C-alpha positions in Angstrom: 61.9 62.8 38.1 61.8 64.8 41.2 58.4 64.7 43.3 57.8 67.6 45.7 56.6 66.7 48.9 52.8 67.2 49.9 52.7 70.8 52.1 52.2 70.3 55.5 48.6 71.0 56.8 48.1 74.6 58.3 47.9 75.4 61.4 44.0 75.2 62.7 42.8 78.8 63.3 42.5 78.6 66.9 46.5 77.9 67.4 46.9 80.9 65.5 44.9 82.9 66.8 44.3 82.1 70.7 47.8 81.1 71.4 49.5 84.1 70.4 47.1 86.2 72.3 48.0 84.1 75.3 51.5 84.3 74.5 52.1 88.2 74.8 50.1 88.0 77.6 52.2 86.0 79.4 55.2 87.8 78.4 53.8 90.9 80.0 52.3 89.2 83.2 55.4 87.7 83.7 57.5 90.4 83.8 54.9 92.1 85.8 54.7 88.8 88.2 58.3 88.7 88.8 59.3 92.3 89.3 56.2 94.1 91.2 55.2 90.6 92.9 51.5 89.2 92.7 49.4 91.8 94.5 50.5 94.5 92.3 50.2 92.1 88.8 46.6 91.5 90.2 45.5 95.1 89.9 46.7 95.6 86.8 44.4 92.4 85.7 41.4 94.4 85.4 42.5 97.5 82.8 43.9 94.5 80.8 40.8 92.5 81.6 38.5 95.6 80.5 41.0 96.4 77.7 40.2 92.9 76.1 36.3 93.5 76.9 36.1 96.1 74.9 38.3 95.4 72.3 38.9 92.0 70.9 35.4 91.5 69.2 35.8 88.1 68.3 36.8 86.1 71.6 34.2 88.3 73.6 31.5 86.9 71.0 32.5 83.3 71.4 32.9 83.8 75.2 29.0 85.1 75.4 27.8 81.8 73.1 30.0 79.7 75.0 28.5 81.5 78.9 24.9 81.2 77.1 25.2 78.0 76.8 26.6 76.7 80.3 24.2 79.6 82.0 21.3 78.7 80.1 20.8 82.5 79.7 22.3 85.0 77.8 26.0 86.0 78.9 25.6 89.6 80.5 28.9 91.6 80.4 29.7 91.0 84.2 29.8 87.3 82.9 32.2 88.1 80.4 34.2 90.5 82.4 34.6 87.8 84.8 35.6 84.9 82.3 38.0 87.0 80.9 39.4 88.2 84.2 40.1 84.4 85.2 41.7 83.5 82.1 44.0 86.4 83.0 44.3 85.0 86.4 45.8 81.7 85.2 47.8 83.4 83.1 49.8 85.3 85.9 49.6 82.0 88.2 51.6 80.1 85.5 54.7 82.1 86.2 54.6 81.3 90.0 53.9 77.8 89.5 56.9 76.9 87.2 59.3 79.2 89.5 58.0 76.9 92.5 56.3 79.7 94.5 53.7 77.4 95.1 53.1 78.8 99.1 51.7 81.7 97.5 48.3 79.8 97.0 45.9 78.1 98.7 45.6 74.7 97.0 43.6 71.7 97.6 44.3 68.2 96.5 41.9 65.1 95.2 42.8 61.8 93.3 41.9 58.6 93.2 43.7 55.4 94.1 44.3 54.5 90.1 46.9 58.1 90.2 49.0 56.4 93.2 48.7 53.3 91.3 50.1 54.2 87.9 52.8 56.2 89.7 54.0 53.6 91.9 53.9 51.1 88.7 56.5 52.9 87.1 54.6 52.1 83.8 53.4 55.9 82.7 49.8 56.9 81.8 48.1 59.2 79.9 46.9 62.4 81.7 44.3 64.0 79.9 43.2 67.5 81.1 41.4 70.6 78.7 41.9 74.3 78.2 40.3 74.5 81.9 41.9 76.2 84.9 45.0 76.1 85.3 47.6 72.9 84.0 50.1 74.4 85.3 48.7 74.0 88.9 49.7 70.4 87.8 53.2 71.5 89.6 51.2 71.4 93.0 50.9 67.5 92.5 54.4 67.1 93.3 54.3 67.1 96.9 51.1 65.0 97.1 53.0 62.6 94.3 56.2 62.3 95.1 58.2 61.1 91.9 55.6 62.2 89.6 57.3 63.3 86.3 55.3 64.9 83.3 55.7 64.7 79.7 53.5 67.4 77.6 52.4 66.6 74.2 51.5 70.3 72.7 50.8 71.9 69.7 54.6 73.0 67.8 54.5 76.5 67.6 53.0 76.9 71.1 55.0 74.5 72.6 58.2 76.5 71.8 56.8 79.7 72.2 54.8 79.6 75.7 57.8 76.8 76.8 60.7 79.4 76.0 58.8 82.2 78.0 58.5 80.1 81.6 61.6 79.0 80.7 63.2 82.7 80.7 61.3 83.5 84.2 62.0 80.4 85.7 65.5 78.9 84.9 64.9 76.1 86.8 61.9 75.0 85.4 62.3 71.7 83.4 59.4 70.5 81.5 59.7 67.7 78.7 57.8 68.4 75.9 56.7 66.6 72.8 55.5 68.3 70.0 52.4 67.2 68.1 52.6 65.9 64.3 56.7 65.2 64.0 57.6 61.8 62.7 58.9 60.3 65.9 56.2 61.7 68.1 54.5 58.2 68.8 57.9 56.6 69.7 58.7 59.5 71.8 55.7 59.0 73.8 55.6 55.4 74.2 59.6 56.4 75.5 58.0 58.7 78.3 55.8 56.5 79.5 58.2 53.6 79.3 60.3 55.6 82.0 57.5 56.1 84.0 56.2 59.6 83.4 52.6 60.7 83.0 52.2 62.0 79.3 49.5 64.9 79.3 47.4 66.8 76.9 44.8 68.4 76.2 41.8 66.7 75.0 39.1 69.4 74.1 40.1 70.7 70.7 40.0 68.9 67.2 42.5 69.6 64.4 41.6 69.7 61.4 44.8 67.9 60.1 44.3 65.2 62.0 41.3 64.5 59.9 42.6 62.2 57.5 44.0 59.9 60.6 40.3 60.4 63.1 37.3 62.1 61.0 36.4 63.2 64.6 33.5 62.3 66.6 30.7 64.2 67.3 29.0 64.4 70.6 26.8 66.9 72.3 28.4 69.1 74.7 26.2 72.2 76.5 23.3 70.9 74.1 25.1 71.4 70.7 27.6 69.3 68.4 31.1 69.5 68.7 33.9 67.4 67.2 36.2 65.4 69.5 39.3 63.1 68.9 39.6 60.0 70.0 43.3 59.9 68.9 44.8 60.0 71.9 42.5 57.2 73.8 43.5 55.1 70.8 47.3 55.7 71.4 46.4 54.9 75.2 44.5 51.7 74.2 47.4 50.6 71.8 50.0 51.1 74.6 47.8 49.7 77.3 48.2 52.3 79.8 45.8 54.0 82.3 44.2 57.7 81.2 43.9 59.9 84.1 41.8 63.0 83.7 43.6 65.9 85.6 41.8 69.6 86.3 43.1 72.5 88.1 40.2 74.9 89.1 40.6 78.7 89.4 38.3 79.4 92.6 39.3 82.9 93.0 42.0 84.9 95.3 44.7 82.2 96.0 42.6 79.4 95.8 43.0 76.3 93.4 41.6 72.7 93.2 43.2 70.1 91.8 41.9 66.8 90.9 42.9 63.5 89.3 40.6 60.9 88.4 40.6 58.0 86.6 38.9 57.9 83.1 39.6 54.5 81.6 42.3 51.6 82.3 43.3 50.1 78.8 46.0 48.2 80.4 44.3 44.7 79.3 42.0 46.0 76.7 39.4 43.7 75.3 40.8 40.7 72.3 37.8 41.7 70.3 38.0 44.8 67.9 34.1 45.5 68.4 34.4 45.6 71.9 37.8 47.9 71.8 35.7 50.6 69.3 33.2 50.3 72.1 35.5 51.0 74.8 36.7 54.0 73.2 33.8 55.4 72.1 32.6 55.3 76.2 35.8 56.9 77.3 35.1 60.0 74.8 31.9 60.0 76.0 32.7 59.8 79.6 35.6 62.4 79.0 33.2 64.9 77.6 30.7 64.6 79.9 33.4 64.8 83.3 34.1 68.4 80.8 30.8 69.6 80.4 30.1 68.8 84.2 33.2 70.7 85.4 32.2 73.9 83.0 28.8 74.0 84.6 30.7 73.5 88.1 33.0 76.6 86.8 31.7 78.3 83.5 34.4 80.9 84.1 37.6 78.4 83.4 37.0 76.9 80.1 39.3 79.1 77.6 38.4 78.5 73.8 38.0 81.6 72.5 37.3 80.8 69.0 34.9 79.4 66.9 34.2 76.0 69.1 31.4 74.4 67.9 32.3 75.7 63.9 28.7 77.7 63.8 30.5 80.7 61.4 
């Protein structure tokens, strides 16, 4: 008797909503950026920002909720305008980063000894970021860290579509991508690490589809409990790799501040199961604390325009 395979988990709401908007914006801005240049493209960001501020009701609502928490006061229209404009600016600059046109930017780079040691060892490591600033600014790190090779772990639909747009705009752009949820994802991650790659992922979104494997951990984020996944940290512990926090903050104009900071070193994990669990929890709390501090430092740089705290 034939059996029916269980249906695949539905994509989370943020994957369908926010990433589709990002894709459309990226296509348009990529064309403008390549055809008209960055100064003209940045002028067009203002009507685009105004359009989303006026007509994107749900993202505007979620932006106001986030800004109210990070600023400690009700968000004004000016606050929200700056938030949307910063997001649009980083979408535009993706095109220049993947085309290798780094001379257009004033980029500062800071990294600790852990990043240098990870690259020198050739054993790879995990590069954990967030939807904060521009992860594409990582391309600038090649000048400071020669030989850096990055493999991104991404949600499948987002990986295919956005990567396709960037590839069309920059034919020489090469970025290895591992799609989340495929049968061979874990083995592909292990192989990339063994080849000396940094495996990059964004850790500030919780996939409901992963709840069977990891129920999620509630941690206070900007004063309200939010769900975070410890899955990436468990994988890093299993594979005995260092975990490095990476962020590329957009500071306005042509300025970016790219930072690398060792979050945890799992190369010699404790043998006691309780100690391993405590280490994972401690590292996840450290990640959330670092994310919260950066949101307060650069409030306009956090781009999660959906019901992040699951209040609706």
